[in-house]
N, C-alpha and C positions, 0 to 999 in steps of 0.2 A: 571798339570791341563789340558794342551792342549791335552795330550795323552788320558786322561779320556774323554774329550769332543769328541775326534775323535771316541772313542769306542762307545759313545752314538749315534753319527751320523751314524756310521756303523750299529748299531742295528736298528735305525729308518729306514734307507734305506733298511735294510733287511726286515722290515715289509712291505715296499712298493713292494719290489721284490716279496714277498710272495703273494701279492694280484694281481700280474700280471701287476702292474704299469710299471715295467721295462720289456722290451722285452727280456726275458731270454730263454735259451735253455730248452725246455720242454721234452727232451728225457728221463727224469727220470720217466715219466708216460705216458701211451698211453691213451689220452682222446680225445673226440670229443667236439663239441661246447657245452657250458654250457646250461643246461636246468633246470627249477625248476618245471616242470610238475609232479604232484603227480601221482604215479603209484601204484594202489591197489595191495594187495598180500593176500595170504592165511596165516593162523596162523602158518603154518609149514615152511614158507620160512625162509632160514637162515638169521641170523641177518644182515650180511653185505656180499655183493658180487659185483664183477665187473658187469657192465651193460650188461645184456643178454636179457632183455625183456622190452618192453615199455607198456605192458598191464597188468593191475591188476583189481581186483574187490574189492570194499569196503564191508567189512563184515556187516551183518545186526545187529550184536550184539552191535555195537557202533563205535566210531571213530577209535579206535585202535583195532588191529594193523594197521599201515599205512606204505606204502613204498613210499619213495620220491627219486627223482634223484637229486644228488648234483652237485656242480660246476665242479667236475671232471668226470661228467657223470656216476657216480657210483650209483647203486640202493642200498638204505639203508632202512632196515625195523626197525621200532620202535614199539615194542610190546605193551608198555603201555605209558601213558602220562609221560614225563620226569619230575622228581622232584628233582634230584640231577645231576647237570650239571657241567662239567669242560670245561672252555674256554681256548683255547691255542693261542689266539690272542687278543690284546686289543680292536681292532675294533669289534670283535664278542661280547665281554663283553658289549660294548657300544650298539650294536644292541639289545641285550637282555634287557638292561636298557630301551631303547625306547619302547620295547614291554611289559614293566612292569613285566619282569621276572628276575630281578636282584636277588631277594630273593631265586631263585633256583640255583644260581651259588655257588657251594661249593668249587671251586678252580679256580684260574686264573694264569696268567703268572708272576705276580709281577711287571710288567711294566705299568700296568694300572694307569692312572692319573686323570681319569674323568669317571663318576661323583664322588663326594667326598665319597660316600658310599663304593667305591671299596676298601678303605683302610682296611676295616674289613674282606675282603675275603682272606682266606689262599692262599698262593702262591704254585704252583706246581714246582717252581724252575727254570722256564725259558720259553722262547717263542718257539712255534712250536716244532721242533725236539730236542730242548734243554731242554724241560720239563722232570722232573724226573718221569719215569714210576712207580717207587715205591711210590712216593708221590701221583700220580694219583690213583693208585690202593687202597691206604689207605683211600681215600675219598669215595670209593664205589659208583662211579657215575653210573647213568643209561643212560647217553648220554655224548659223548665228541664231541665238535665242534672245528674245526681247520681251518686254511687257508693253502695255499700251502707251508708254512714253515715246515710242517711235512715231506716234501720231501727233506729237507736239509741233512738228513742222510739216506742213502740207507737202506731200510728194516725197517725203524722206524715205518711207518704207520701200518704195520702188528701187531706190539706189542700192541698199545692201542686198536686195534680192538679185542684183546683177553680179554680186560677189559670191554668194553661196545661198543655199536654202535658208529661209528665215521661219522660225516657229515663234508664235506669240503665246506666252504663258502668263495669264493675268487673273489669278484667283481673286474673287471679290469678297469672300467670307472665309471663315475657318473651315467650313464644310468643303470648300473648293480646293483647299490645299492638298488633300489626298488626290484629287483629280489632276492637279498639276504634276504631282510625283508620278502618277500612273502614266500620264502623257509622256513625260521624259523617260520613264522606264521603257515604254514602247519604242521611242525614238532611238534609244541606245541599246536595245535588246537586253535590257536589265529588268525584265518583268518580275523576276523572283525577288531581286533586291528591292525594287519599288514596293512590292507587297510587304516586305519586311519593314521598310521605313514607314509605310502607311499604318501597318498594324501597331507599331511602336508608338507612333504619333497619337492614334486614336485611343490606345490603351492609357497613355499618360493623361490625355484630356479627360477620359472617363474616370480615371483614378482621382484626378483633382476634383471633378464634380462630386464624386462619392465622398471625398474627404471634406468637402464644404457642405455636404447635405446636412440640413438642420441648423447650420450656423446662421446667426442673424445677419441680414444684409446690411453691410456698412455703406453709408452714403459717401460717395467719392467725387471730388473735383479734380480733374486732370488739367493742368495748366499747359497749354501748347505755346502760348506767347503772352507776354505781360502787358504790352501796350500797342494796340488795343488788347484788352483781356480776351483771350481766345481759348476755347476748350474743344473737346472732342464730342461730336454728336452721337446719337444712338445708332447710326448705321456705319460706324467705324470699327476696325479691328480692336482698337483700344477699348471701346465700350463692350465689345464681346468678351475681351479678356477680363475686364473688371467683373462682368457677370459670372464667368466661370470661376474666378478667384474669390467669390463670396461677397461681392459688393454690388452696388447699383450706381450707375453713372447719374449724377443729379441732373444732368442735361440730356438724358436719353430720349426726351421728347423732341429734341432738335435733330437736325441732319448736318452732316459734313463737319465743318469746323466753324461753329458760330461764334461771333463776337458777343460777349455778354457783359452786363454791367456789374459793378461791385454790389449794388443793391440786390440784384437777382441772386448773387452768390450768398449774400447774408440771409436772404429769405429762405433759400433752399438749405442752408446751414449744413455743409458737409461735415462728416465725422472725420474724414481723412482728406488731406490735400497732397497731391502728388506733383512734384516738379521734375523737370529734366534739365540736364546740363546746358541745353540750348534754348531754354524758354525765356531768357532775359530777366530772370528773377532769382534772387538768392533765398535761402531759407530765412535769413534775417529779415529780408524785405517782405516775405510772405507773412511772417508773424506780425508785422506792422499792418500790412494792407488788409489782412483777413481777421484782424482782432475782433473778437465777439463771436466767432464761429466755434462750434464744438471742437473742431480740429485743432485750433490754436489753444483753446482753453485746456485741452487734454494733452497738448504736446504731440500731436499726430500730423506733423508736416514733414514730408519725406522728399529727399532728392534721390531719384534713382540713378543708377550708374550709366545706363545706355538705353535711350528711347528706341533704338533700332530693334531691341528685343521685342518691342510691342508693335512695330509697324511694318517690319519686313515679312511679307506673307510666305514664309517657308516654315518647315518644322522647327526652326529656331524659336517660334512664338511660344513653345513650351517653356523656354527660359523666362520669357516675360510673364507668362501665367503664374509660374512659381514665385517669381519676384513679387508680384502684386499680392498673391495669396499670403505670402509670409508677412507682408506689410499689413494686410487687412485682418488676418487671423493668425497671429503668431502663436496663439495657444494651440493651434492644430499641429504645430511643428515643435512640440515641447522638448526642451532640454530635459535630460533625465535628472530627477531629483529623488533623494538627496544628492546634492552636487558638492564635491570637494575640489577646491581650487587652491592655487598658491598665489597670493596677492603680490603687489609690487614692493611690499616690505619683507617679502620672502616668508610670509606667515601662511600656514595651512589653515584654511577656513572651510567649514562644512555648512552648507545652506540646506536645511531640511526640505523646504518646498519652494515653489516659485514665489519670489517676493511680490507682495501686493501693497505693502505699506513701508515705504522707504524714507529714511531721513538722510539728507545730504548735509555734510559739515563743511562744504566749500563751494563757493559760487561756480568755479570751473566744473565741478562735478555735477552741479545742478544743470548747467548748460549742456554738458555731455549727455545727460539722461534725456533731456528734451530732444537733442539731435537723434537719439536712438528711438524716438517715438514712444518713450515710456514716462513722459511727464505726468500722466494720470496716476502713476504709482507713488508719486511724491506726496508725503503728508507733512513734511517738515523741512525747512531750509533756513540758512543763516540770514541775519538781518541785512547782509550785504548783497544777497541775491537780487539782481535787477533785470536779468534777461533769461528767457523772453518775457514780454509783458505779462504773460499768464501767471508768472510766479507771485504777482502781487496778491493773489487769492490763496496762497499756501501759507500755513501757519509758520511763524517765526520761532526759532528755538534759541535765539540769542546770538552770540558771537561766532567767530570763525574757529574751527578746530577745537582746541582745548578750552576755548572761551565760550563754548555753547553751554546752555543750561541743562544739566542732567535731568532735573525734575520735569522740565517741559518736554524733553525727549521721551521720558518714560510715560508721560500722560498720553502720548500719541500711539503707544503700543505698536511700535514698528516691528516688522519681521526681518529688517535688514538696515544697517547703518553703514554709510559709505563716507570715508574720510580720506584726507591726505596726511602728510607727515606733521601737520600742525597739531595732531592729537598728542604728539610727544612733548608739546610745550609745557605741560604740567605733569609731573610724575604721578603715576597711578590713574590718570584720567582714562586711558585706554581700557584698563581693567574694569573701571566702573561702567564704561559703555558696554563692554562684553557681557555684563550682568543683565543688560536690557535686551540685547539682540546680537546676532552675529555681526561682526565688523569687518569690512573689506577696506584695505588701504591701497590707494593709488598714489604714485609719486613720479609723474613724468618729468624728466630733466632735459628732454630734447623733443624734436618733432617725432622721431621714432617712438619715444616714450608716450607721446600723445596717441599715436596709433595703437600702442599696446594697451593704454588705458581704455580707449574706445572698444577694443576687442574684448578685453577682460570684462568690462561692464555689460557688453552685449551678451556675453556668455552667462554672467550671473543673473541678468534680468530676463533671460530668454528672448533676446533680441539680436541673435547672432547674425541673421541675414541683413538686418538694417545696419549693424556694425560694419559689415563688409562693404555695404553701399557708402557709408559715411567715409570710411578710409579710402575707398576707391575715388570718391569725389575730391577728397583732400589731395590725394596724390596727383590727380589730373590737373587741378588748379596750380599746385606747386610746380609740377612739371612744365606747365605753360610759362610760368614766371621764370623758371630756370633757363628755359630756352631763349627767352628774350634778353637775359642779362649775361648769357654764356660768354660772349666775346667782349664784354665791357671790362674796363679796368676796375679794380676793387678799391674803393676809398676806405680808409681806416675809420672805424666808427666807435664812439663811446656811447654806451647805453646807460642812461642815468635814471634812477627810480626814486631817489630820496637825497635830501641834504641834511638829514638828522644825524648829528655827530659824525660828520664826514660826508664824502660824496659816494653814495652807494651805487656801484656799477655792476653790470653782469659780466662774469668771466666765462670760462669754458664750463662744460657740464651744466649748462642752463638752456632752457628752450629759447631764451633771448639770443644766445649765441647762435643757435640754429637759424633763427629768423634773419640775423645779420648775414650769415653766409649764403642762405638760399636766395636772399634778396640782392645778392651781388656785392656784398661788402666784406670787410675783414675786421674782426673784433680787435680794437686797439688794446684790449686787456686779455688777449687770448691765452696768456701764460698764467692768469689768475684763475683759481678754481672757485666756482659758485658765485654767490653774491657777496661783495666785499666793499667796505668803506675805505676809500683811498683819499689821499691828500691832494690839495690844489697843485702842489709841486709835482706829484706823480703825473697828474693830468697834463701839466705843461711839458713835462719831459716826453710824454707819449705824443703830444701834439696831434690829436685826431683831426682828420679832414672834415668829419661830420659828427655832430652831437645829436642824439635822439633822446628827448626827455619823455619818458613814459610815465608821467605822473601829473596830476592836476595841481599838486601842491609844491611844485618846484617852479620858481620864477625864472624864466629864461634870461632875465636881465642881469643875473649873476655873471653872465658872460660879457657884460657891457663894460665892466671896469675891473680893476684889480688884476691879479695874475691870470685869471681865466680869460681875460679879454685879449691876451697875447697869443692864444692858440690859433691855428689855421682856420678851424671851423668858425670861430668868432669873427676873425678878420674878414672872412669871405661870406659872412651872413648865412652860414649853413648850420645854424642851431635851430632845431625844429621841435615843437611840442606836438605830440601825436593827437589825432582827432578824438580818440576814445582810449584812454589809458587802460581801461579794463580789458579791452580786446588784446592789448599787448601783454598784460600781466597775468592773464588767466590761461592756463594750458588746457584749452578745450578746442573742439573743431573750429571755433571762430578764429583761431590763430591764423588761418589762411588770409583773413582780412588784414591782419597785422603785417603779414609777409608782403601782401600786395602794396599796402601803404608804404612800408619800408622801402620796397623796390622803387616806388614812385619818387620818394624823397632822395634816394641815392642816385637814381638814374632818370631824372625827369625827362630828359631828351628822348628816351626810349618809350615813354608812356604818354608823351604829349601832355605832361603835367606841369602845372605852375605852383610850386610850393610857396608858402608864405614865409619869407626869410625873417630872421631876427632883426628888428629895427631898434637901435639904441639912440636915445636922445642925448643931447649935449650935456644935460645936467644930471645924468645918471650917477648916482653916488657909488662910491667904492665899497660901501658896506651893504649893498643890495643882497637880500637873502631869500631863500626859498621857503 
């Protein structure tokens, strides 16, 4: 999986190289400074040639033929208005979308991911010089548009030029994106539309700069890849975006994509760490690796939804600028307060102002708040909160839910308390909490419920943008797992959490039931509602294929003797204790780790995984207990 991710990262970086974002050796082509000045020509001018003249005259017959000068300083003549276009770079496809020309694109690289309409465009088999010339020719284009990636193979550019005119569009900075739009506007006789797109792009950039004016510059580490640890240098689009969004790249004194040491990161001490889905590192791993940084201490480690918003040099970069700005300065995008919401217990709660001092009464809530980048708002957590490591510095307010200490909570002077249904374990406890501060209750019973919890807390804590990113990343990871197990048979699964006064299993309407189904299994107790204690006889009657023990306090050897040793899971050695029960038991965004591990245990052949089976010794006693 990581090897695949690395290949994706290399491809993305290749895209940035191609646009000149990386200071690369340009000896492969002799060019002068880019220009987008249109140069008229006569109808007899050859279709494409190296720059030899800067003067042309527009014919009186109409707009075409027209000669333009592209980003490699080549003069290119377009005889007629292009109707069939092949794009050899995702950013170019995006440019054409903004110009209202996507319907003319008959072929693209296949790596396009935005807008959604691109899924219907045939692929030419690759990006830049890796596109298939045969595929391009079969589409009979009247114009081909590429970036500097056509130079990846010596002599490649000359081949597509035999098929149709080729224009190179390769902006190297944010300031050159309008030049790219202007050039394409001239090529397609869409000057007015190009001007409109440029004005809107510039206006949005200027508006963001104005919004960030006076804001403190937040120190940012952007992780491109985990091993070796790689980041973005000061001459990249990413660094530009961070600056506009109110931050400063802690490695802006470097160039391109430098490999840096952990020690350097710790010395530069970022306030915010930004990860991407393809950087080879999870949020959990980042919290461990960068422990000691301000970002980790304050819970400001973020996984963005799509790095292409930051590296595709098209007007799409506005999306990336806003994403980063909302992460760095959420206060600039304030939710309106007082805010009245309906929580997951169907209670109406009014929050007078943005919460700054929050008490969490459940470890899962604490984890969710850290995922939202609001860990610095937490002033009190339960004694069971153990993730991320930064929670060790937060005041403990006693037990979970209704077993928390009211006096300790009151001492912290919170302006918001967040709890789950455990506050109902003692009659009148919720009412006592409400005398201290507004109380919001969350109660996820499924993966969809966890999404709802993330979105609700994002709204309450003025972290709506980050909530959207967290949910999107969860959905992406879950979708990947679902695709892998889609065609596999579903083993029946018993999900065991305790052996206190019976065997406590997960039925329907629990997030554990969702984990089993998404991971490619079928709950052996799907007709039971909620969490229930069942007998050994009931387990034997259901005869599950797999047993998942989601507790550190249940001894798996109870399946080595007695009635439980007769079930299929025990006979076939498919009784597993999960690596971290808290990940499985807490309904937070970390649940995606539980889903992955569950899928590996149920379908090891699909994940090239070797689970550790239950091993029973010959002298295991019949009264083994958990």
